[in-house]
C-alpha positions as CSV (number, residue, x, y, z in Angstrom):
1,M,77.5,134.2,120.0
2,S,75.2,132.8,117.3
3,A,76.6,130.6,114.5
4,K,77.8,132.4,111.4
5,K,75.3,131.6,108.7
6,S,77.5,132.6,105.7
7,P,77.0,130.4,102.7
8,P,79.3,127.3,102.7
9,A,82.5,128.1,101.0
10,P,85.2,125.7,99.8
11,S,88.9,126.3,100.5
12,S,90.8,128.5,98.2
13,D,92.7,125.6,96.7
14,A,89.6,123.7,95.6
15,K,87.0,124.6,93.0
16,P,83.6,125.3,94.5
17,T,81.0,122.5,94.6
18,K,77.3,123.1,94.5
19,L,76.8,121.7,98.0
20,P,79.9,120.7,100.0
21,A,79.5,117.6,102.1
22,E,81.0,119.4,105.1
23,L,80.0,122.8,106.6
24,H,82.5,125.6,106.3
25,Q,81.8,128.6,108.5
26,V,83.8,131.5,107.0
27,A,84.8,134.9,108.3
28,V,83.2,137.9,106.6
29,D,84.6,141.4,106.5
30,G,85.6,142.6,110.0
31,E,85.4,139.3,111.7
32,P,88.4,137.5,113.2
33,H,90.3,135.0,111.1
34,L,91.2,131.5,112.2
35,T,95.0,131.3,112.2
36,T,97.9,129.0,113.1
37,N,99.8,129.8,116.3
38,Q,102.1,131.8,114.1
39,G,99.3,134.0,112.9
40,L,98.9,132.5,109.4
41,P,95.3,132.6,108.3
42,I,93.7,129.2,107.7
43,A,91.7,128.7,104.6
44,D,90.2,125.3,105.4
45,N,89.8,123.9,108.9
46,Q,87.8,120.9,107.8
47,N,90.2,118.9,105.6
48,S,93.8,117.7,105.8
49,L,96.2,118.1,102.9
50,K,96.1,115.0,100.7
51,A,97.5,113.7,97.5
52,G,94.2,113.7,95.7
53,V,90.8,113.7,97.4
54,R,91.1,110.0,98.3
55,G,94.9,109.9,98.7
56,P,97.1,109.7,101.8
57,L,97.8,112.7,104.0
58,L,101.0,114.6,103.4
59,L,103.7,115.2,106.0
60,E,103.9,118.7,104.5
61,D,100.6,119.6,106.2
62,F,102.1,121.8,108.9
63,I,98.6,123.1,109.8
64,L,97.4,119.6,110.7
65,R,100.6,118.8,112.5
66,E,100.5,122.0,114.6
67,K,96.8,121.4,115.5
68,I,97.2,117.8,116.4
69,T,100.5,118.3,118.2
70,H,99.0,121.0,120.4
71,F,96.0,118.8,121.2
72,D,98.2,115.8,122.0
73,H,100.0,117.8,124.6
74,E,97.1,119.4,126.3
75,R,97.0,117.1,129.3
76,I,100.0,115.9,131.3
77,P,100.2,113.1,132.3
78,E,96.6,111.8,132.1
79,R,95.4,110.8,128.7
80,I,93.3,113.5,127.0
81,V,90.8,110.9,125.9
82,H,90.4,107.3,127.1
83,A,91.7,108.4,130.5
84,R,89.4,106.1,132.5
85,G,90.7,102.6,131.7
86,S,90.7,99.0,132.9
87,G,93.2,96.4,131.7
88,A,94.0,92.7,131.7
89,H,96.5,90.2,130.4
90,G,95.7,87.2,128.2
91,Y,96.5,85.4,125.0
92,F,95.3,85.0,121.5
93,Q,95.3,81.7,119.5
94,P,94.2,81.3,115.8
95,Y,91.7,78.7,114.7
96,E,93.7,77.9,111.6
97,S,96.3,79.4,109.3
98,A,95.2,82.6,107.6
99,A,98.1,82.4,105.1
100,D,95.7,82.8,102.2
101,I,95.0,86.4,103.3
102,T,98.0,87.6,105.4
103,S,101.6,86.7,106.1
104,A,101.3,88.0,109.7
105,G,103.1,85.4,111.7
106,F,100.8,85.3,114.7
107,L,97.9,84.2,112.4
108,Q,99.7,81.3,110.7
109,D,99.7,78.4,113.2
110,P,96.7,77.2,115.3
111,K,99.2,76.0,117.9
112,K,100.8,79.4,118.3
113,I,99.8,81.3,121.4
114,T,100.5,85.1,121.4
115,E,100.5,87.1,124.6
116,V,98.2,90.2,124.7
117,F,97.4,93.1,127.0
118,V,94.0,94.7,126.6
119,R,92.8,98.1,127.8
120,F,89.1,99.1,127.8
121,S,88.2,102.7,128.4
122,T,85.6,105.4,128.3
123,V,86.4,108.4,126.1
124,A,85.1,111.7,127.5
125,G,85.7,111.5,131.3
126,G,88.9,111.9,133.3
127,A,90.7,109.1,135.1
128,G,88.5,109.6,138.2
129,S,85.1,109.6,136.4
130,V,82.6,106.8,136.6
131,D,82.5,103.6,134.5
132,L,78.9,104.0,133.2
133,P,78.4,107.3,131.5
134,R,76.8,107.3,128.0
135,D,80.0,107.1,126.0
136,V,82.0,105.2,123.5
137,R,84.3,102.5,124.9
138,G,87.8,102.1,123.7
139,F,88.9,98.5,122.9
140,A,92.7,98.3,122.5
141,V,94.7,95.1,122.1
142,K,98.5,94.8,122.2
143,F,99.7,91.6,120.6
144,Y,103.3,90.7,121.6
145,T,104.1,88.8,118.4
146,E,107.4,87.3,117.4
147,E,107.6,89.9,114.6
148,G,107.1,92.9,117.0
149,N,104.1,94.4,118.7
150,F,100.9,94.8,116.8
151,D,98.4,97.3,118.4
152,L,94.8,96.9,117.3
153,V,93.4,100.2,118.6
154,G,89.6,100.5,118.2
155,N,86.2,101.1,119.9
156,N,83.1,99.2,120.7
157,I,81.4,101.1,117.9
158,P,82.4,100.4,114.3
159,V,82.2,104.0,113.0
160,F,83.4,107.4,114.2
161,F,82.1,111.0,114.5
162,I,84.4,112.5,111.9
163,Q,85.9,111.7,108.5
164,D,89.2,113.6,108.8
165,A,91.8,113.8,111.5
166,M,91.8,117.6,111.2
167,K,88.5,117.6,113.1
168,F,89.6,115.3,116.0
169,P,90.6,118.1,118.4
170,D,87.3,119.8,117.7
171,V,85.0,116.9,118.4
172,V,87.0,116.1,121.7
173,H,87.0,119.8,122.8
174,A,83.2,119.8,122.1
175,V,82.5,116.7,124.2
176,K,84.9,117.4,127.1
177,M,83.8,119.5,130.0
178,E,83.3,123.1,128.9
179,P,86.5,125.1,129.5
180,D,85.0,128.1,131.3
181,R,83.1,126.1,133.9
182,G,84.8,122.7,134.1
183,F,81.7,120.6,133.7
184,P,80.0,118.4,132.8
185,Q,82.4,115.6,133.4
186,A,82.1,112.4,131.3
187,A,78.9,113.5,129.6
188,S,77.8,114.5,126.1
189,A,74.5,116.0,127.3
190,H,75.5,119.6,127.0
191,A,75.5,122.5,124.6
192,T,79.0,122.5,123.2
193,F,78.8,118.9,122.1
194,W,75.5,119.2,120.4
195,D,76.4,122.5,118.9
196,F,79.3,120.8,117.1
197,I,77.3,117.7,116.2
198,S,74.4,119.7,114.8
199,L,76.9,121.5,112.5
200,T,78.7,118.3,111.4
201,P,76.4,116.1,109.3
202,E,79.0,113.4,109.0
203,S,78.5,112.6,112.7
204,M,74.9,111.5,112.3
205,H,75.6,107.8,111.9
206,M,77.9,107.7,115.0
207,I,75.2,109.7,116.9
208,M,72.7,106.9,116.3
209,W,75.2,104.4,117.8
210,A,76.2,106.7,120.7
211,M,72.5,107.2,121.6
212,S,71.9,103.5,121.4
213,D,72.3,100.8,124.1
214,R,75.9,100.3,122.8
215,A,77.0,103.3,124.8
216,I,75.8,101.9,128.2
217,P,77.2,98.3,128.2
218,R,76.4,95.9,130.9
219,S,80.0,94.8,131.2
220,L,83.3,95.2,129.4
221,R,83.2,91.4,129.0
222,M,80.1,91.9,126.8
223,I,81.2,94.6,124.4
224,E,82.0,94.1,120.8
225,G,85.1,95.7,119.4
226,F,85.9,97.2,116.0
227,G,89.0,98.4,114.3
228,V,86.8,101.3,112.9
229,H,89.1,101.9,109.9
230,T,89.9,99.9,106.8
231,F,93.2,98.2,107.0
232,R,95.1,95.9,104.6
233,F,96.0,92.3,104.8
234,I,99.0,91.3,102.6
235,T,100.0,87.8,101.7
236,A,103.6,86.4,101.4
237,K,103.2,86.8,97.6
238,G,102.3,90.5,98.0
239,V,98.5,90.1,97.3
240,S,96.6,92.9,99.1
241,R,93.1,92.9,100.4
242,F,91.2,95.4,102.5
243,V,90.0,94.2,105.9
244,K,87.7,95.4,108.7
245,F,88.5,94.1,112.2
246,H,85.8,92.7,114.6
247,W,85.9,91.4,118.2
248,R,82.9,89.3,119.3
249,P,82.4,88.3,123.0
250,T,81.6,84.6,123.3
251,I,79.0,85.2,126.0
252,G,77.1,87.7,123.8
253,S,76.6,91.5,124.1
254,A,74.4,93.2,126.6
255,A,73.5,96.6,127.9
256,V,71.9,98.2,130.9
257,V,68.9,100.6,130.7
258,W,69.5,104.3,131.2
259,D,67.9,104.6,134.6
260,E,70.0,101.6,135.7
261,A,73.2,103.2,134.4
262,V,72.4,106.4,136.4
263,K,71.9,104.4,139.6
264,I,74.9,102.1,139.1
265,S,77.1,105.2,138.7
266,G,76.0,106.2,142.2
267,A,76.1,102.8,143.8
268,D,79.4,101.6,142.3
269,P,81.4,104.1,140.2
270,D,83.8,101.2,139.5
271,F,81.2,98.8,138.2
272,H,82.9,97.8,135.0
273,R,86.4,97.7,136.4
274,R,85.2,95.6,139.4
275,D,83.2,93.3,137.1
276,L,86.2,92.6,134.9
277,W,88.6,92.0,137.8
278,E,86.2,89.7,139.7
279,A,85.4,87.6,136.7
280,I,89.1,86.9,136.0
281,E,89.8,86.3,139.7
282,R,87.0,83.6,139.9
283,G,88.2,81.9,136.7
284,D,85.4,83.1,134.5
285,F,87.8,84.3,131.8
286,P,86.4,86.8,129.3
287,E,86.7,85.6,125.7
288,W,86.4,87.2,122.3
289,E,86.7,85.9,118.8
290,L,88.7,88.0,116.3
291,G,87.2,88.2,112.9
292,V,87.7,90.2,109.7
293,Q,85.5,91.3,106.8
294,V,87.7,90.7,103.8
295,I,87.2,93.0,100.8
296,E,88.9,92.3,97.5
297,E,90.4,95.3,95.8
298,G,87.8,95.1,93.0
299,Q,84.9,94.7,95.5
300,A,85.6,98.0,97.2
301,A,84.5,100.0,94.1
302,D,81.2,98.1,94.0
303,L,80.2,99.1,97.6
304,D,77.6,101.9,97.8
305,F,79.9,104.0,100.0
306,D,83.6,104.8,100.1
307,L,85.6,102.2,102.0
308,L,88.0,104.9,103.2
309,D,85.2,106.7,105.0
310,P,85.4,106.0,108.8
311,T,81.8,107.0,109.3
312,K,80.6,104.0,107.3
313,L,80.3,100.3,108.0
314,I,79.9,97.2,105.8
315,P,76.8,95.2,106.9
316,E,77.6,91.6,107.7
317,E,74.8,90.6,105.4
318,I,76.9,92.0,102.5
319,I,80.3,90.8,103.6
320,P,80.3,88.1,106.3
321,I,82.9,88.0,109.1
322,R,85.6,85.4,108.9
323,M,86.6,84.3,112.4
324,L,90.4,84.0,112.8
325,G,90.9,83.0,116.4
326,K,90.0,83.5,120.0
327,M,91.4,85.9,122.7
328,V,91.2,84.9,126.4
329,L,91.9,87.3,129.3
330,N,93.2,85.2,132.2
331,R,95.3,87.5,134.4
332,N,94.7,90.7,136.2
333,P,97.4,93.4,136.2
334,D,99.9,93.3,139.1
335,N,99.9,97.1,139.2
336,H,97.3,99.3,137.7
337,F,99.6,102.3,137.2
338,A,102.6,100.4,135.8
339,E,100.5,98.4,133.4
340,T,97.0,99.8,132.7
341,E,98.0,103.5,132.9
342,Q,101.4,103.2,131.3
343,V,100.5,100.9,128.4
344,A,100.9,102.9,125.1
345,Y,99.0,101.9,122.0
346,C,99.8,103.3,118.6
347,P,97.9,102.4,115.4
348,S,101.3,102.6,113.6
349,H,102.5,99.6,115.5
350,I,101.9,96.8,112.9
351,V,103.7,93.7,111.7
352,P,104.5,92.3,108.3
353,G,101.3,91.2,106.6
354,I,99.2,94.1,107.9
355,G,99.1,97.6,106.3
356,F,97.1,100.8,106.2
357,S,94.5,102.3,103.9
358,D,94.3,106.0,103.0
359,D,91.4,106.6,105.4
360,P,92.1,110.3,106.4
361,L,91.2,109.7,110.0
362,L,93.5,106.7,110.3
363,Q,96.3,108.6,108.5
364,G,96.1,111.3,111.2
365,R,96.1,108.8,114.0
366,L,99.3,107.3,112.7
367,F,101.0,110.6,113.6
368,S,99.0,111.6,116.7
369,Y,99.3,108.5,118.9
370,L,103.1,108.4,118.8
371,D,103.2,112.2,119.4
372,T,101.0,111.8,122.5
373,Q,103.1,109.0,124.0
374,L,106.2,111.2,123.8
375,S,104.4,113.7,126.0
376,R,102.5,111.3,128.4
377,L,105.3,108.9,129.1
378,G,108.2,111.3,129.2
379,G,110.1,110.9,125.9
380,P,111.1,108.5,123.2
381,N,111.9,105.5,125.4
382,F,108.4,104.7,126.5
383,H,108.8,101.4,124.6
384,Q,111.2,100.2,127.4
385,I,108.4,100.3,130.0
386,P,107.7,96.5,130.6
387,V,104.1,96.6,129.5
388,N,105.1,98.2,126.2
389,A,108.3,96.3,125.5
390,P,108.2,93.7,122.7
391,R,108.6,90.1,123.8
392,C,110.8,89.4,120.8
393,P,114.4,90.8,120.5
394,F,114.7,94.4,119.3
395,A,117.8,96.3,118.3
396,N,118.6,99.5,116.4
397,N,120.9,102.5,116.6
398,Q,118.6,104.8,118.5
399,R,120.3,106.1,121.7
400,D,120.0,108.2,124.8
401,G,116.9,110.3,125.4
402,L,114.9,110.9,128.5
403,R,114.5,107.9,130.8
404,Q,116.8,105.6,128.8
405,M,117.0,102.3,130.6
406,H,119.4,100.3,128.4
407,V,123.1,100.6,128.8
408,H,124.2,100.4,125.2
409,K,127.8,99.3,124.6
410,G,130.3,99.9,121.8
411,R,131.4,102.9,119.7
412,V,129.0,102.6,116.7
413,A,125.5,103.9,116.8
414,Y,124.9,104.2,113.0
415,E,125.0,102.2,109.8
416,P,126.5,101.5,107.4
417,S,129.7,101.0,109.3
418,Q,132.9,99.1,108.7
419,I,134.0,99.1,112.3
420,S,130.7,97.8,113.8
421,P,130.9,94.2,115.2
422,P,129.2,91.3,113.3
423,S,126.4,91.3,116.0
424,A,125.3,94.8,115.0
425,P,121.8,95.0,113.6
426,R,121.3,95.4,109.9
427,E,118.2,95.8,107.7
428,C,116.6,92.5,106.5
429,P,115.0,92.6,103.0
430,M,113.8,89.0,103.2
431,H,111.8,89.3,106.5
432,G,111.4,93.0,107.1
433,F,108.3,95.1,106.9
434,R,107.5,96.3,103.4
435,T,104.8,98.8,102.6
436,H,102.3,97.6,100.0
437,P,103.2,99.3,96.7
438,E,100.3,101.5,95.7
439,A,100.2,104.1,93.0
440,E,99.2,107.6,94.3
441,T,98.5,110.4,91.9
442,G,96.6,113.7,92.5
443,E,96.9,117.3,93.2
444,K,97.9,118.5,96.7
445,I,94.5,119.6,97.9
446,R,92.3,120.3,100.9
447,K,89.0,118.8,99.9
448,R,86.7,116.0,101.0
449,S,86.0,113.4,98.4
450,D,82.5,113.5,97.0
451,T,82.3,109.8,97.8
452,F,82.2,110.7,101.5
453,A,79.1,112.9,101.1
454,D,76.3,110.6,102.1
455,H,75.8,111.3,105.8
456,Y,72.3,110.0,106.4
457,S,71.7,106.7,104.7
458,Q,73.7,104.5,107.1
459,A,72.4,106.5,110.1
460,R,68.9,105.5,108.8
461,L,70.1,102.0,108.2
462,F,71.3,101.6,111.8
463,Y,68.2,103.1,113.4
464,R,65.7,101.1,111.3
465,S,67.7,97.9,111.9
466,M,67.0,98.1,115.6
467,T,64.2,96.4,117.4
468,V,61.4,98.5,118.7
469,P,62.8,98.7,122.3
470,E,66.2,99.8,120.9
471,Q,64.6,102.4,118.7
472,N,62.7,103.7,121.8
473,H,66.0,103.9,123.7
474,I,67.6,105.9,121.0
475,A,64.7,108.4,121.0
476,S,64.8,108.6,124.8
477,A,68.5,109.2,124.8
478,L,68.2,112.0,122.3
479,A,65.4,113.6,124.3
480,F,67.4,113.4,127.5
481,E,70.6,114.8,126.0
482,L,68.9,117.6,123.9
483,A,66.9,118.6,127.0
484,K,70.2,119.5,128.6
485,V,71.0,121.9,125.7
486,E,69.7,125.4,126.7
487,I,70.2,126.9,123.3
488,V,66.9,126.4,121.3
489,G,68.6,126.8,117.9
490,I,70.8,123.7,118.5
491,R,67.8,121.6,119.4
492,Q,65.9,122.9,116.3
493,R,68.9,122.0,114.1
494,M,69.2,118.5,115.5
495,L,65.5,117.9,114.8
496,G,66.2,118.9,111.2
497,H,68.9,116.2,111.0
498,L,66.6,113.6,112.6
499,A,64.0,114.3,109.9
500,L,66.5,113.1,107.3
501,I,67.2,109.9,109.4
502,D,63.6,109.0,110.2
503,P,60.6,111.2,110.5
504,V,59.0,109.0,113.2
505,L,62.2,109.4,115.3
506,Q,62.1,113.2,114.7
507,Q,58.4,113.4,115.8
508,T,59.1,111.2,118.9
509,V,62.0,113.3,120.1
510,A,60.2,116.6,119.3
511,D,57.2,115.4,121.4
512,A,59.5,114.4,124.3
513,L,61.1,117.8,124.2
514,G,57.7,119.6,124.0
515,M,58.7,121.0,120.6
516,S,57.0,121.0,117.2
517,V,58.6,119.5,114.2
518,K,57.6,122.8,112.4
519,E,60.3,124.4,114.5
520,S,63.0,122.2,112.9
521,V,65.7,123.8,110.9
522,K,65.5,122.4,107.4
523,I,68.7,120.6,106.6
524,Q,69.7,120.2,102.9
525,A,71.6,116.9,102.6
526,A,74.6,116.9,100.3
527,V,73.4,113.5,99.1
528,A,69.7,112.6,99.6
529,P,69.4,109.7,102.1
530,R,68.6,106.3,100.7
531,D,66.7,103.4,102.1
532,L,69.3,100.6,102.4
533,A,68.6,96.9,103.1
534,L,68.2,96.4,106.8
535,S,70.9,94.7,108.8
536,P,69.5,92.7,111.7
537,S,73.1,91.8,112.8
538,L,73.4,95.4,114.1
539,S,70.9,94.8,116.8
540,M,72.0,93.5,120.2
541,I,68.5,92.4,121.3
542,A,67.9,90.6,118.0
543,K,70.9,88.4,118.6
544,D,70.6,88.0,122.4
545,P,72.1,84.6,123.2
546,Q,69.6,84.0,126.0
547,T,72.2,82.8,128.5
548,L,73.1,83.3,132.2
549,K,76.8,82.5,131.5
550,G,78.9,85.4,132.7
551,R,75.8,87.1,134.3
552,K,75.3,87.8,138.0
553,A,72.3,86.9,140.1
554,G,71.5,88.6,143.4
555,I,69.6,86.6,146.0
556,L,68.1,88.5,149.0
557,V,67.9,86.2,152.0
558,T,66.4,86.8,155.5
559,E,66.3,85.1,158.9
560,G,64.5,81.8,158.2
561,T,65.1,81.7,154.5
562,D,64.1,78.2,153.2
563,A,67.4,76.3,152.9
564,S,66.3,73.8,150.3
565,T,65.1,76.5,147.9
566,L,68.3,78.4,148.3
567,Q,70.4,75.3,147.6
568,A,68.3,74.5,144.5
569,L,68.9,78.0,143.2
570,L,72.6,78.0,143.8
571,A,72.9,74.6,142.1
572,A,70.9,75.8,139.1
573,F,72.9,79.0,138.7
574,S,76.2,77.0,139.0
575,N,75.0,74.7,136.2
576,E,74.5,77.8,134.0
577,K,77.9,79.2,134.9
578,A,76.3,82.3,136.4
579,A,77.9,84.2,139.3
580,V,75.7,84.5,142.5
581,E,75.9,87.0,145.4
582,L,73.8,86.8,148.5
583,I,72.4,89.9,150.1
584,A,70.9,90.2,153.6
585,P,69.4,93.1,155.6
586,K,72.8,93.2,157.6
587,I,76.3,92.1,156.5
588,G,76.5,89.7,159.4
589,G,74.4,87.2,157.6
590,V,71.3,85.2,158.6
591,T,70.3,81.8,159.8
592,A,68.4,79.5,157.4
593,S,65.3,77.5,158.1
594,N,67.4,74.4,159.0
595,G,69.5,76.3,161.5
596,S,72.6,76.7,159.2
597,A,74.4,80.0,159.0
598,I,74.3,81.8,155.7
599,A,77.2,84.1,155.0
600,V,76.4,86.9,152.7
601,H,78.4,89.2,150.3
602,H,76.5,92.4,150.9
603,S,74.1,94.3,153.1
604,L,70.9,95.4,151.5
605,S,71.9,99.1,151.8
606,G,75.1,98.4,149.9
607,A,73.9,96.2,147.1
608,P,70.9,97.7,145.1
609,S,69.4,95.4,142.5
610,V,71.0,97.5,139.7
611,L,74.2,95.5,140.3
612,F,72.6,92.2,139.2
613,D,71.2,90.8,136.0
614,T,68.4,88.9,137.7
615,V,67.2,88.8,141.3
616,V,65.5,86.5,143.8
617,I,63.8,87.4,147.1
618,L,63.8,84.4,149.5
619,A,62.0,86.0,152.4
620,S,60.6,84.0,155.4
621,E,57.2,84.7,157.0
622,K,58.7,86.1,160.1
623,A,61.0,88.5,158.2
624,I,58.7,89.8,155.6
625,G,57.1,92.4,157.8
626,D,60.3,94.1,158.4
627,L,61.2,94.1,154.7
628,V,57.9,95.7,153.7
629,R,58.7,98.6,156.0
630,E,62.3,98.9,154.7
631,A,62.5,101.4,151.8
632,A,65.8,99.8,150.6
633,A,64.0,96.5,150.2
634,V,61.0,98.0,148.4
635,N,63.3,99.9,146.1
636,W,65.3,96.8,145.5
637,V,62.2,95.1,144.0
638,R,60.8,98.2,142.4
639,D,64.0,98.9,140.5
640,A,64.5,95.3,139.4
641,F,61.0,95.3,137.9
642,G,61.4,98.7,136.4
643,H,64.7,97.6,134.8
644,L,62.8,94.7,133.2
645,K,64.6,92.0,135.0
646,V,63.3,88.5,135.8
647,I,62.4,88.3,139.5
648,G,62.0,85.2,141.5
649,Y,60.2,85.3,144.9
650,S,59.2,82.9,147.6
651,P,55.5,82.8,148.5
652,E,56.2,84.7,151.7
653,A,57.7,87.6,149.6
654,T,54.4,88.3,147.9
655,A,53.8,91.2,150.3
656,L,57.1,92.8,149.3
657,M,56.2,92.5,145.6
658,E,52.9,94.2,146.3
659,A,54.5,96.9,148.4
660,A,56.8,97.7,145.4
661,G,53.8,98.0,143.1
662,V,54.8,95.0,141.0
663,E,52.1,93.6,138.7
664,P,53.0,89.9,138.1
665,D,53.9,89.0,134.5
666,D,55.9,86.2,132.8
667,G,59.1,87.7,134.2
668,T,58.0,87.3,137.8
669,V,58.4,83.7,139.0
670,L,56.8,82.4,142.1
671,L,59.3,79.8,143.6
672,A,56.9,77.1,144.7
673,G,56.6,73.4,143.9
674,A,59.3,71.0,142.6
675,N,62.6,72.2,141.0
676,P,62.2,75.9,141.9
677,G,65.8,76.5,140.7
678,K,65.2,74.9,137.3
679,T,61.9,76.8,136.8
680,F,63.5,80.1,137.6
681,V,66.6,79.6,135.5
682,R,64.5,78.7,132.5
683,S,62.8,82.1,132.7
684,A,65.9,84.1,133.7
685,K,67.8,82.9,130.7
686,Q,65.4,84.7,128.4
687,G,66.8,88.0,129.6
688,R,65.1,91.3,130.1
689,R,61.3,91.5,129.6
690,W,61.2,94.1,126.9
691,D,57.4,93.8,126.6
692,R,57.1,95.2,130.1
693,E,58.8,98.5,129.2
694,P,55.8,100.2,127.4
695,T,53.8,99.8,130.6
696,L,56.5,101.7,132.6
697,R,58.0,104.4,130.3
698,S,56.7,106.5,127.5
699,I,59.7,106.1,125.1
700,G,62.1,103.8,126.9
């Protein structure tokens, strides 16, 4: 069925605007009406009911509650989104007191250590899907504070696809496997996703991020995290400021290239989960710094976008990040199901000193997450599951319910009460949570604020802030995904959106698709895109830390491998705090040149070079002939070179490099002469050789 091209129409309870920021597809005479489950026709399926266009959502909105409630209960017991997850225990410790911006207890004392449980996840796939699809990564942290649990539930991307929670079921239904055929699994490269995106201009900023390298991270230990929404920090004196949360990995951020992601998914579907587990087991504990961008109430009005809009970010060049403390993950779960699967995060779980904004997507999440947990975890007592239980005392008059584990004593389960004992819990005005007082006025209305209407300026900002390799990767990802869309009109519409983001990007994608930009659907932007000051901090490559810490090297050894060169490499990698794994043609290992036995971690057939950040071939003269005839060995080298990795090789391995078609460059290091380990490490620390890519691929 083709999209209805009726002119955009506002809801009946809002005056028409010349050009609404969101698209409304309306039924014309004789066409079916969108209704609630009770048959009530719906006038506006794009906006929640708010107290004024920038006000909070209203509990009265039964249409939103019905839609979200049904969505929350669609899958039992697996999560509808974020089903594929990996978790770890750890702790958080502040650097100094943050009392000047918040009264939150866990941020007051640099000696105070707060236990945490973190869950990382993909979004689109089921629990049995692979770790490395192109997808957003969830980044959820549960702080077990002395004032109760604080759940910071975010992603590895600082913005989102939609501006209003009313649309969350729609974007997820669009990206999940298509309901008639049950595929594709864990992939956005299909018609229903791009159909929705092409009709939702507010998604354009997020699409730039999702098509970037951020969506195929090298490791969960190397992703940044963001709270996405605007929150509040409130001091003991009641002073409120807006904040944006950031997590920064101390070893830097990194990604794989797309061909590498595809091959990793086949070689090791559990690549990220295994990497996190093994790093913690060997004592290489992942670390992140927690920071905030602090926005004074008066500052918010001076920004060139609406702070309540979850499709927008604040460049660090405008408001720097203040680092508050460090999180360390130092213990793996004892049981994946009991902890990683049963952990329940809710944005509504906050502590005194932290509050919400009127972001309409956040406001919907405050309802949706709790509603989902009631379904997934069997009722209202999911907080009694050990991984969810507060570490501080908790008491109230809530009783019974499915899976009640506590044996409550006494005859009183209410208050006020004259007959309850002195030990009964009472409200605490001095220390209890208080919502920040904020005046709210406005009509009850279903309408998007005009301040949310600029959908292209920040998408342009992100794309143009990338390095050339990153821009090429975005174009390549768009070409790959849109090539999977069999409906020409959707591709034409997306090319129209790309023209508003960057004409060069539009042309590059069109060429890759074999289409002409003249075929593009002309998109009329609600607000003409602007050229904003670039933000280099958005680029991963631009801030590459050039380190081997936390990275993994693969060394291919053979019978007769030079023992001294191997020992020099192992020592050099150890000094750089890099992990090393040895690979041999067979898992039984080999004998070195000095007669010593070399035990290995993998056989060549089970450890392709995609599993490593940098590789070395230490072949001997008597073994090189067999390697050259072994397809797995040739592909091992060819893939490493194609994935832009630094390759070290012994003089005897030159024949294998030639068999793989490798043209030597500054990323291929001949291991000869004194200090071969030091020489190689100096080169490997510089990371991928991006200048090699144009010789191998047309657009990355």
